[in-house]
PALUMGU-282864 format. One record per residue (C-alpha): residue in three letters; x, y, z. Coordinates in steps of 0.05 Angstrom, whole numbers, padded with zeros to 5 digits, always signed. Example, Ala and Ser with C-alpha at 12.3 -4.5 7.8 and 13.67 -1.06 7.14 Angstrom:
BEGIN
ala+00246-00090+00156 ser+00273-00021+00143 
This chain:
BEGIN
met+00471-00129+00453 ala+00431-00102+00511 ser+00399-00153+00558 gly+00332-00177+00533 ser+00343-00151+00462 ser+00338-00194+00400 arg+00369-00194+00331 ile+00313-00185+00279 tyr+00313-00203+00205 phe+00256-00176+00161 val+00230-00199+00094 ser+00182-00149+00060 leu+00137-00173+00003 gly+00085-00139-00039 cys+00069-00067-00055 pro+00099+00000-00032 lys+00043+00006+00020 asn+00069-00059+00051 gln+00140-00031+00048 val+00118+00028+00090 asp+00089-00020+00142 thr+00155-00057+00143 glu+00193+00008+00154 leu+00146+00024+00212 met+00159-00044+00243 leu+00234-00034+00234 gly+00227+00031+00271 gln+00187+00001+00327 val+00234-00058+00340 gln+00295-00013+00337 ala+00263+00037+00384 ala+00249-00020+00432 gly+00324-00036+00435 his+00328-00094+00386 ser+00380-00096+00331 leu+00369-00109+00257 val+00410-00160+00218 asp+00420-00173+00144 ala+00416-00249+00143 pro+00364-00298+00172 asp+00416-00345+00201 asp+00442-00287+00244 ala+00373-00272+00272 asp+00337-00291+00336 val+00271-00270+00305 ile+00250-00272+00231 val+00192-00229+00209 val+00157-00240+00142 asn+00111-00184+00119 thr+00066-00217+00068 cys+00022-00201+00008 ala-00043-00236-00012 phe-00070-00194-00069 ile-00069-00248-00124 asp-00051-00321-00127 lys+00021-00309-00148 ala+00031-00263-00088 lys+00001-00314-00041 glu+00046-00368-00068 glu+00107-00324-00060 ser+00087-00307+00012 val+00076-00380+00031 asp+00141-00402-00002 thr+00179-00347+00035 ile+00149-00367+00102 leu+00169-00439+00090 glu+00239-00418+00070 met+00247-00375+00132 ala+00220-00432+00176 gln+00281-00473+00157 phe+00326-00424+00194 lys+00292-00440+00261 asp+00331-00506+00265 gly+00311-00518+00338 ala+00354-00461+00364 gly+00298-00423+00398 lys+00288-00375+00341 lys+00220-00344+00330 leu+00182-00335+00265 val+00131-00279+00260 val+00084-00270+00201 thr+00049-00204+00188 gly+00012-00169+00131 cys-00044-00185+00083 leu-00035-00261+00080 ala-00037-00263+00156 gln-00100-00220+00156 arg-00137-00265+00107 tyr-00111-00335+00125 ala-00090-00330+00198 asp-00123-00395+00222 glu-00099-00435+00161 leu-00028-00410+00171 ala-00029-00427+00245 lys-00054-00497+00229 asp-00013-00513+00167 ile+00054-00481+00187 pro+00065-00496+00261 glu+00135-00465+00257 ile+00101-00397+00260 asp+00103-00368+00330 his+00061-00306+00321 ile+00012-00281+00267 leu-00004-00207+00264 gly-00058-00179+00218 ser-00049-00120+00171 ser-00071-00071+00225 asp-00038-00107+00283 phe+00035-00098+00266 pro+00043-00042+00318 ser+00045-00101+00368 ile+00110-00126+00337 ala+00154-00098+00392 lys+00108-00127+00446 val+00113-00196+00413 leu+00188-00192+00418 arg+00192-00174+00492 pro+00231-00225+00534 gln+00169-00245+00574 ala+00133-00262+00509 lys+00191-00309+00492 lys+00194-00342+00560 gly+00124-00364+00574 lys+00075-00307+00587 lys+00047-00327+00519 leu+00013-00278+00474 pro-00041-00307+00428 val-00007-00340+00369 val-00059-00304+00325 gln-00071-00230+00334 val-00115-00207+00277 thr-00166-00151+00284 glu-00228-00169+00244 thr-00236-00098+00216 pro-00168-00064+00208 ala-00167+00006+00237 tyr-00095+00028+00247 ile-00062+00086+00209 tyr+00006+00114+00228 asp+00024+00187+00241 his+00086+00228+00231 asp+00112+00213+00301 ala+00115+00138+00288 pro+00188+00113+00288 arg+00208+00089+00219 val+00271+00060+00188 arg+00269+00072+00113 ile+00294+00021+00063 gly+00309+00032-00010 gln+00336+00094-00044 gly+00356+00150+00002 his+00331+00207-00042 ser+00261+00178-00050 ala+00208+00158+00000 tyr+00137+00130+00000 val+00086+00167+00043 lys+00020+00132+00057 ile-00034+00186+00061 ala-00092+00138+00074 glu-00104+00066+00089 gly-00160+00019+00068 cys-00213+00025+00014 asp-00288+00035+00010 arg-00297+00013-00062 pro-00332-00052-00079 cys-00292-00073-00142 ser-00310-00145-00158 phe-00238-00167-00171 cys-00206-00137-00109 ile-00198-00165-00038 ile-00164-00102-00010 pro-00224-00076+00031 lys-00225-00142+00069 leu-00150-00143+00078 arg-00140-00069+00096 gly-00208-00047+00122 pro-00247+00016+00107 gln-00213+00079+00082 arg-00183+00123+00136 ser-00146+00186+00116 arg-00091+00223+00153 gln-00096+00297+00165 ile-00060+00346+00119 ala-00019+00375+00176 asp+00005+00306+00197 ile+00026+00286+00127 thr+00060+00353+00116 ala+00099+00344+00181 glu+00123+00275+00157 val+00145+00302+00089 ala+00181+00361+00122 ala+00219+00312+00166 leu+00237+00270+00105 gly+00262+00332+00070 lys+00309+00346+00128 gln+00335+00274+00121 gly+00356+00286+00049 val+00294+00260+00014 arg+00280+00297-00051 glu+00222+00258-00079 val+00159+00236-00042 asn+00113+00185-00072 leu+00042+00191-00046 ile+00008+00124-00039 ala-00059+00096-00016 gln-00107+00042-00038 asp-00150+00097-00068 leu-00109+00161-00073 thr-00161+00206-00106 arg-00213+00192-00053 tyr-00165+00217+00001 gly-00207+00253+00054 trp-00274+00227+00030 asp-00282+00185+00094 ala-00288+00252+00130 gly-00350+00270+00088 ser-00368+00285+00016 asp-00365+00362+00023 ala-00297+00384-00005 ala-00303+00450+00031 ser-00301+00418+00100 arg-00255+00357+00092 pro-00183+00345+00071 thr-00175+00340-00004 leu-00118+00314-00047 ala-00114+00381-00082 asn-00103+00419-00017 leu-00053+00367+00007 leu-00012+00378-00057 arg-00013+00453-00045 ser+00011+00443+00026 leu+00066+00394+00007 gly+00088+00441-00049 lys+00111+00490+00005 val+00157+00441+00040 asp+00231+00459+00036 gly+00279+00409+00007 ile+00227+00369-00031 asp+00234+00374-00107 trp+00184+00323-00134 ile+00116+00299-00110 arg+00090+00238-00147 leu+00020+00209-00145 his+00008+00134-00149 tyr-00058+00098-00162 thr-00110+00151-00177 phe-00181+00126-00187 pro-00213+00155-00251 ser-00282+00175-00224 ala-00255+00213-00165 phe-00217+00266-00204 asp-00246+00336-00199 asp-00227+00402-00231 asp-00192+00427-00168 leu-00146+00366-00166 ile-00129+00373-00240 asp-00114+00447-00229 ala-00069+00430-00170 ile-00030+00379-00210 ala-00023+00428-00268 ser-00003+00489-00227 glu+00040+00462-00171 pro+00112+00461-00198 lys+00135+00405-00151 val+00080+00358-00171 val+00106+00311-00226 lys+00061+00313-00287 tyr+00051+00239-00285 ile-00017+00207-00275 asp-00022+00133-00255 val-00096+00119-00268 pro-00114+00045-00271 leu-00175+00040-00317 gln-00182-00037-00319 his-00232-00035-00377 ile-00270+00010-00425 ser-00333-00031-00440 asp-00393-00005-00400 ala-00417-00076-00390 met-00350-00098-00363 leu-00343-00036-00318 lys-00411-00054-00289 arg-00389-00126-00277 met-00326-00101-00245 arg-00367-00054-00201 arg-00322+00005-00218 gly-00376+00057-00207 his-00365+00096-00271 ser-00377+00091-00346 ser-00334+00092-00408 arg-00357+00163-00420 ile-00325+00185-00354 thr-00261+00151-00374 arg-00257+00183-00442 glu-00274+00252-00415 leu-00221+00246-00361 val-00166+00226-00409 lys-00184+00284-00455 lys-00186+00334-00397 leu-00119+00311-00368 arg-00085+00320-00435 glu-00116+00387-00448 arg-00103+00418-00380 ile-00036+00390-00357 asp+00022+00409-00401 asn+00066+00350-00422 val+00027+00301-00378 val+00050+00229-00379 leu-00007+00179-00370 arg+00000+00108-00345 thr-00055+00056-00337 thr-00069-00018-00327 tyr-00122-00064-00355 ile-00151-00131-00332 val-00167-00183-00385 gly-00204-00248-00376 his-00250-00222-00321 pro-00310-00268-00313 gly-00364-00249-00363 glu-00318-00214-00412 thr-00339-00229-00484 asp-00297-00228-00547 ala-00332-00164-00569 glu-00316-00130-00503 phe-00244-00151-00508 asp-00241-00123-00578 glu-00271-00058-00553 leu-00216-00054-00501 cys-00162-00066-00554 glu-00191-00011-00597 phe-00190+00037-00538 val-00117+00019-00523 ala-00098+00037-00595 glu-00140+00100-00593 ala-00120+00127-00524 lys-00044+00119-00535 phe-00024+00119-00462 asp+00050+00131-00449 arg+00054+00068-00407 ala+00004+00011-00400 gly+00002-00058-00368 ala-00047-00115-00379 phe-00060-00168-00327 thr-00099-00232-00333 tyr-00154-00242-00282 trp-00135-00281-00220 ile-00181-00307-00166 
Protein backbone atom coordinates (compact mmCIF):
# COMPACT_ATOMS: atom_id res chain seq x y z
CA MET A 1 0.00 0.00 0.00
CA ALA A 2 1.07 3.57 -0.67
CA SER A 3 2.16 5.68 2.28
CA GLY A 4 -0.80 7.33 4.00
CA SER A 5 -3.37 5.08 2.38
CA SER A 6 -5.93 3.01 4.26
CA ARG A 7 -7.78 -0.23 3.71
CA ILE A 8 -11.52 0.49 3.61
CA TYR A 9 -14.46 -1.83 4.19
CA PHE A 10 -17.98 -0.65 3.25
CA VAL A 11 -21.41 -1.82 4.37
CA SER A 12 -24.30 -0.44 2.29
CA LEU A 13 -27.85 -0.63 3.65
CA GLY A 14 -31.20 0.54 2.34
CA CYS A 15 -32.49 1.42 -1.10
CA PRO A 16 -30.86 1.59 -4.55
CA LYS A 17 -30.43 5.36 -4.09
CA ASN A 18 -28.26 4.61 -1.08
CA GLN A 19 -26.38 2.04 -3.15
CA VAL A 20 -25.47 4.76 -5.66
CA ASP A 21 -24.15 6.90 -2.80
CA THR A 22 -22.03 3.97 -1.63
CA GLU A 23 -20.67 3.48 -5.14
CA LEU A 24 -19.74 7.16 -5.26
CA MET A 25 -17.93 6.89 -1.92
CA LEU A 26 -16.10 3.81 -3.15
CA GLY A 27 -14.99 5.80 -6.17
CA GLN A 28 -13.82 8.72 -4.07
CA VAL A 29 -11.75 6.70 -1.61
CA GLN A 30 -10.21 4.65 -4.42
CA ALA A 31 -9.37 7.81 -6.36
CA ALA A 32 -7.70 9.18 -3.21
CA GLY A 33 -5.34 6.19 -3.16
CA HIS A 34 -7.04 4.00 -0.58
CA SER A 35 -7.73 0.32 -1.17
CA LEU A 36 -10.99 -1.58 -0.75
CA VAL A 37 -11.17 -4.83 1.22
CA ASP A 38 -13.82 -7.54 1.46
CA ALA A 39 -13.78 -8.20 5.21
CA PRO A 40 -14.04 -5.81 8.20
CA ASP A 41 -11.21 -7.47 10.09
CA ASP A 42 -8.88 -6.62 7.19
CA ALA A 43 -9.80 -2.92 7.24
CA ASP A 44 -8.24 0.18 8.77
CA VAL A 45 -11.53 2.04 8.29
CA ILE A 46 -15.07 0.67 8.30
CA VAL A 47 -17.84 2.73 6.67
CA VAL A 48 -21.52 1.98 7.26
CA ASN A 49 -23.95 3.72 4.90
CA THR A 50 -27.24 3.63 6.78
CA CYS A 51 -31.00 3.77 6.16
CA ALA A 52 -33.64 5.35 8.43
CA PHE A 53 -36.85 5.12 6.42
CA ILE A 54 -38.86 2.93 8.82
CA ASP A 55 -38.25 1.38 12.23
CA LYS A 56 -37.00 -1.93 10.83
CA ALA A 57 -34.43 -0.08 8.71
CA LYS A 58 -33.29 1.99 11.69
CA GLU A 59 -32.91 -1.15 13.79
CA GLU A 60 -30.87 -2.84 11.08
CA SER A 61 -28.63 0.23 10.75
CA VAL A 62 -27.98 0.49 14.50
CA ASP A 63 -27.36 -3.26 14.79
CA THR A 64 -24.88 -3.09 11.89
CA ILE A 65 -23.02 -0.14 13.42
CA LEU A 66 -22.70 -2.01 16.71
CA GLU A 67 -21.53 -5.13 14.90
CA MET A 68 -18.88 -3.20 12.98
CA ALA A 69 -17.77 -1.42 16.16
CA GLN A 70 -16.62 -4.78 17.52
CA PHE A 71 -13.92 -4.91 14.83
CA LYS A 72 -12.17 -1.80 16.19
CA ASP A 73 -10.70 -3.86 19.07
CA GLY A 74 -8.34 -1.08 20.14
CA ALA A 75 -6.16 -1.41 17.05
CA GLY A 76 -6.54 2.16 15.84
CA LYS A 77 -9.27 1.37 13.37
CA LYS A 78 -11.84 4.02 12.47
CA LEU A 79 -15.60 3.68 12.18
CA VAL A 80 -17.45 6.11 9.89
CA VAL A 81 -21.24 6.30 9.71
CA THR A 82 -22.99 7.95 6.77
CA GLY A 83 -26.43 8.10 5.18
CA CYS A 84 -29.98 8.71 6.34
CA LEU A 85 -29.65 7.49 9.95
CA ALA A 86 -26.63 9.76 10.33
CA GLN A 87 -28.62 12.66 8.87
CA ARG A 88 -31.55 12.19 11.25
CA TYR A 89 -29.87 11.03 14.47
CA ALA A 90 -26.31 12.38 14.33
CA ASP A 91 -26.17 13.72 17.89
CA GLU A 92 -27.79 10.62 19.37
CA LEU A 93 -25.36 8.34 17.51
CA ALA A 94 -22.37 10.38 18.65
CA LYS A 95 -23.58 10.21 22.26
CA ASP A 96 -24.77 6.60 22.41
CA ILE A 97 -22.11 4.89 20.26
CA PRO A 98 -18.76 6.48 21.17
CA GLU A 99 -16.94 3.95 18.96
CA ILE A 100 -18.01 6.06 15.95
CA ASP A 101 -15.20 8.35 14.80
CA HIS A 102 -17.01 10.37 12.14
CA ILE A 103 -20.64 10.94 11.19
CA LEU A 104 -21.46 12.26 7.71
CA GLY A 105 -24.98 13.26 6.68
CA SER A 106 -26.79 12.12 3.55
CA SER A 107 -25.38 15.08 1.58
CA ASP A 108 -21.97 15.16 3.27
CA PHE A 109 -20.53 11.86 2.04
CA PRO A 110 -18.35 13.66 -0.57
CA SER A 111 -16.14 14.46 2.46
CA ILE A 112 -15.38 10.76 2.93
CA ALA A 113 -11.93 10.94 1.33
CA LYS A 114 -11.05 14.00 3.44
CA VAL A 115 -12.04 12.16 6.60
CA LEU A 116 -9.62 9.39 5.69
CA ARG A 117 -6.60 11.61 5.08
CA PRO A 118 -3.62 10.82 7.35
CA GLN A 119 -3.77 14.21 9.08
CA ALA A 120 -7.39 13.52 10.01
CA LYS A 121 -6.25 10.31 11.69
CA LYS A 122 -3.32 11.86 13.53
CA GLY A 123 -4.77 14.76 15.38
CA LYS A 124 -5.89 17.63 13.12
CA LYS A 125 -9.36 16.53 14.08
CA LEU A 126 -12.33 17.04 11.87
CA PRO A 127 -15.68 17.48 13.61
CA VAL A 128 -16.99 14.09 14.64
CA VAL A 129 -20.36 15.19 13.25
CA GLN A 130 -20.56 16.67 9.75
CA VAL A 131 -24.23 16.97 8.87
CA THR A 132 -25.58 19.71 6.63
CA GLU A 133 -29.00 20.77 7.94
CA THR A 134 -30.54 21.01 4.47
CA PRO A 135 -28.94 18.44 2.13
CA ALA A 136 -27.95 19.97 -1.21
CA TYR A 137 -25.45 17.68 -2.96
CA ILE A 138 -26.18 15.88 -6.23
CA TYR A 139 -23.50 14.05 -8.20
CA ASP A 140 -22.64 14.47 -11.89
CA HIS A 141 -21.30 12.16 -14.58
CA ASP A 142 -17.68 13.07 -13.79
CA ALA A 143 -17.88 11.79 -10.21
CA PRO A 144 -15.69 8.69 -9.69
CA ARG A 145 -17.80 5.62 -9.02
CA VAL A 146 -17.12 1.95 -8.32
CA ARG A 147 -20.21 -0.05 -9.18
CA ILE A 148 -21.32 -3.03 -7.14
CA GLY A 149 -23.89 -5.65 -8.08
CA GLN A 150 -24.62 -7.08 -11.51
CA GLY A 151 -22.30 -5.90 -14.27
CA HIS A 152 -24.96 -5.66 -16.97
CA SER A 153 -27.30 -3.46 -14.93
CA ALA A 154 -26.79 -0.10 -13.20
CA TYR A 155 -28.80 2.38 -11.18
CA VAL A 156 -28.72 6.01 -12.31
CA LYS A 157 -29.98 8.66 -9.92
CA ILE A 158 -31.59 11.41 -11.99
CA ALA A 159 -32.63 13.58 -9.05
CA GLU A 160 -32.18 13.77 -5.31
CA GLY A 161 -34.57 14.85 -2.57
CA CYS A 162 -38.32 15.38 -2.57
CA ASP A 163 -40.73 18.31 -2.31
CA ARG A 164 -43.84 16.31 -1.47
CA PRO A 165 -45.40 16.52 2.03
CA CYS A 166 -46.68 12.91 2.38
CA SER A 167 -47.65 12.39 6.02
CA PHE A 168 -45.98 8.98 6.35
CA CYS A 169 -42.61 9.86 4.80
CA ILE A 170 -39.46 11.33 6.35
CA ILE A 171 -37.49 11.47 3.08
CA PRO A 172 -37.70 15.28 2.54
CA LYS A 173 -36.04 15.78 5.94
CA LEU A 174 -33.43 13.10 5.28
CA ARG A 175 -32.64 14.01 1.67
CA GLY A 176 -33.62 17.66 1.32
CA PRO A 177 -35.60 19.38 -1.42
CA GLN A 178 -35.72 17.97 -4.93
CA ARG A 179 -32.79 18.82 -7.17
CA SER A 180 -32.66 17.40 -10.68
CA ARG A 181 -29.65 16.74 -12.87
CA GLN A 182 -29.52 18.05 -16.43
CA ILE A 183 -30.46 15.76 -19.32
CA ALA A 184 -27.03 16.14 -20.95
CA ASP A 185 -25.29 15.14 -17.71
CA ILE A 186 -27.43 12.03 -17.20
CA THR A 187 -27.03 11.06 -20.86
CA ALA A 188 -23.24 11.34 -20.54
CA GLU A 189 -23.29 9.03 -17.52
CA VAL A 190 -25.45 6.46 -19.31
CA ALA A 191 -23.23 6.60 -22.40
CA ALA A 192 -20.19 5.89 -20.22
CA LEU A 193 -22.01 2.98 -18.57
CA GLY A 194 -22.85 1.58 -21.99
CA LYS A 195 -19.15 1.59 -22.90
CA GLN A 196 -18.46 -0.34 -19.67
CA GLY A 197 -20.79 -3.14 -20.73
CA VAL A 198 -23.98 -2.04 -18.97
CA ARG A 199 -27.07 -3.04 -20.93
CA GLU A 200 -29.85 -1.98 -18.54
CA VAL A 201 -30.14 1.34 -16.74
CA ASN A 202 -32.59 1.74 -13.88
CA LEU A 203 -33.63 5.36 -13.40
CA ILE A 204 -34.21 6.20 -9.74
CA ALA A 205 -35.15 9.22 -7.64
CA GLN A 206 -37.32 9.90 -4.63
CA ASP A 207 -39.96 11.24 -7.04
CA LEU A 208 -39.13 10.17 -10.58
CA THR A 209 -42.13 11.68 -12.38
CA ARG A 210 -41.46 15.15 -10.97
CA TYR A 211 -37.98 15.10 -12.47
CA GLY A 212 -37.13 18.65 -13.58
CA TRP A 213 -40.03 20.33 -11.76
CA ASP A 214 -37.60 22.07 -9.41
CA ALA A 215 -36.49 24.09 -12.46
CA GLY A 216 -40.05 25.43 -12.93
CA SER A 217 -43.51 24.17 -13.77
CA ASP A 218 -43.34 25.03 -17.49
CA ALA A 219 -42.54 21.80 -19.33
CA ALA A 220 -41.44 23.77 -22.39
CA SER A 221 -38.53 25.39 -20.55
CA ARG A 222 -37.34 22.74 -18.08
CA PRO A 223 -36.01 19.18 -18.25
CA THR A 224 -38.77 16.57 -18.40
CA LEU A 225 -38.72 12.83 -17.86
CA ALA A 226 -40.22 12.32 -21.32
CA ASN A 227 -37.39 14.21 -23.00
CA LEU A 228 -34.82 12.42 -20.85
CA LEU A 229 -36.17 9.06 -22.03
CA ARG A 230 -35.94 10.19 -25.66
CA SER A 231 -32.33 11.27 -25.12
CA LEU A 232 -31.34 8.02 -23.37
CA GLY A 233 -33.06 6.02 -26.09
CA LYS A 234 -30.36 7.18 -28.51
CA VAL A 235 -27.44 5.95 -26.38
CA ASP A 236 -25.46 3.14 -28.03
CA GLY A 237 -25.09 -0.13 -26.14
CA ILE A 238 -28.06 0.36 -23.82
CA ASP A 239 -30.91 -2.08 -24.48
CA TRP A 240 -33.32 -1.46 -21.58
CA ILE A 241 -34.33 1.65 -19.66
CA ARG A 242 -36.42 0.96 -16.59
CA LEU A 243 -38.33 3.48 -14.44
CA HIS A 244 -38.63 3.07 -10.67
CA TYR A 245 -41.01 4.90 -8.33
CA THR A 246 -43.28 7.04 -10.49
CA PHE A 247 -45.73 9.23 -8.61
CA PRO A 248 -49.32 8.93 -9.93
CA SER A 249 -50.35 12.59 -10.13
CA ALA A 250 -47.25 13.70 -12.05
CA PHE A 251 -47.87 11.57 -15.15
CA ASP A 252 -48.70 13.60 -18.25
CA ASP A 253 -49.59 12.57 -21.80
CA ASP A 254 -46.09 13.31 -23.10
CA LEU A 255 -44.52 10.94 -20.57
CA ILE A 256 -47.00 8.18 -21.40
CA ASP A 257 -46.29 8.68 -25.11
CA ALA A 258 -42.53 8.48 -24.50
CA ILE A 259 -42.86 5.24 -22.52
CA ALA A 260 -45.13 3.77 -25.20
CA SER A 261 -43.05 4.81 -28.22
CA GLU A 262 -39.43 4.50 -27.09
CA PRO A 263 -38.40 0.89 -27.88
CA LYS A 264 -35.69 0.77 -25.20
CA VAL A 265 -38.01 1.88 -22.41
CA VAL A 266 -39.30 -1.20 -20.59
CA LYS A 267 -43.10 -1.26 -20.52
CA TYR A 268 -43.09 -1.56 -16.75
CA ILE A 269 -44.62 1.08 -14.48
CA ASP A 270 -43.80 1.10 -10.77
CA VAL A 271 -46.44 3.49 -9.40
CA PRO A 272 -46.90 3.36 -5.60
CA LEU A 273 -50.54 4.32 -4.95
CA GLN A 274 -50.63 3.77 -1.15
CA HIS A 275 -54.45 3.99 -0.98
CA ILE A 276 -57.64 4.56 -2.99
CA SER A 277 -59.97 6.17 -0.44
CA ASP A 278 -60.23 9.93 -0.94
CA ALA A 279 -60.33 10.46 2.81
CA MET A 280 -57.19 8.41 3.30
CA LEU A 281 -55.38 10.08 0.39
CA LYS A 282 -56.13 13.41 2.05
CA ARG A 283 -54.82 12.19 5.43
CA MET A 284 -51.72 10.91 3.70
CA ARG A 285 -51.32 14.30 1.97
CA ARG A 286 -50.84 12.63 -1.40
CA GLY A 287 -52.14 15.58 -3.39
CA HIS A 288 -54.48 13.66 -5.68
CA SER A 289 -57.84 11.89 -5.60
CA SER A 290 -59.04 8.38 -6.31
CA ARG A 291 -60.40 9.66 -9.61
CA ILE A 292 -56.87 10.59 -10.72
CA THR A 293 -55.65 7.13 -9.77
CA ARG A 294 -58.39 5.28 -11.64
CA GLU A 295 -57.99 7.45 -14.73
CA LEU A 296 -54.22 6.92 -14.77
CA VAL A 297 -54.49 3.13 -14.50
CA LYS A 298 -57.02 3.09 -17.35
CA LYS A 299 -54.90 5.38 -19.51
CA LEU A 300 -51.69 3.40 -18.97
CA ARG A 301 -53.36 0.16 -19.98
CA GLU A 302 -55.01 1.68 -23.03
CA ARG A 303 -51.98 3.52 -24.40
CA ILE A 304 -48.99 1.30 -23.57
CA ASP A 305 -49.07 -2.11 -25.23
CA ASN A 306 -48.49 -5.04 -22.88
CA VAL A 307 -47.74 -2.74 -19.95
CA VAL A 308 -46.88 -4.36 -16.61
CA LEU A 309 -48.08 -2.40 -13.58
CA ARG A 310 -46.66 -2.66 -10.08
CA THR A 311 -47.87 -0.81 -7.01
CA THR A 312 -47.66 -0.69 -3.21
CA TYR A 313 -50.23 0.09 -0.52
CA ILE A 314 -50.00 1.22 3.09
CA VAL A 315 -52.46 -0.28 5.57
CA GLY A 316 -53.02 0.79 9.16
CA HIS A 317 -52.22 4.46 8.56
CA PRO A 318 -53.56 6.61 11.43
CA GLY A 319 -57.22 7.39 10.84
CA GLU A 320 -57.93 4.51 8.48
CA THR A 321 -61.40 3.06 9.11
CA ASP A 322 -62.67 -0.42 8.41
CA ALA A 323 -64.78 0.97 5.57
CA GLU A 324 -61.75 2.65 3.99
CA PHE A 325 -59.73 -0.55 4.30
CA ASP A 326 -62.57 -2.46 2.63
CA GLU A 327 -62.62 0.14 -0.16
CA LEU A 328 -58.91 -0.45 -0.71
CA CYS A 329 -59.41 -4.24 -0.83
CA GLU A 330 -62.16 -3.81 -3.40
CA PHE A 331 -59.87 -1.65 -5.53
CA VAL A 332 -57.07 -4.23 -5.31
CA ALA A 333 -59.43 -6.89 -6.64
CA GLU A 334 -60.77 -4.55 -9.32
CA ALA A 335 -57.49 -3.07 -10.57
CA LYS A 336 -55.67 -6.41 -10.94
CA PHE A 337 -52.13 -5.04 -10.85
CA ASP A 338 -49.48 -7.44 -12.10
CA ARG A 339 -47.48 -7.00 -8.91
CA ALA A 340 -48.51 -5.42 -5.61
CA GLY A 341 -47.10 -5.12 -2.12
CA ALA A 342 -48.84 -4.09 1.10
CA PHE A 343 -47.00 -2.58 4.03
CA THR A 344 -48.21 -1.88 7.55
CA TYR A 345 -47.76 1.68 8.74
CA TRP A 346 -44.58 2.35 10.73
CA ILE A 347 -43.71 5.49 12.63
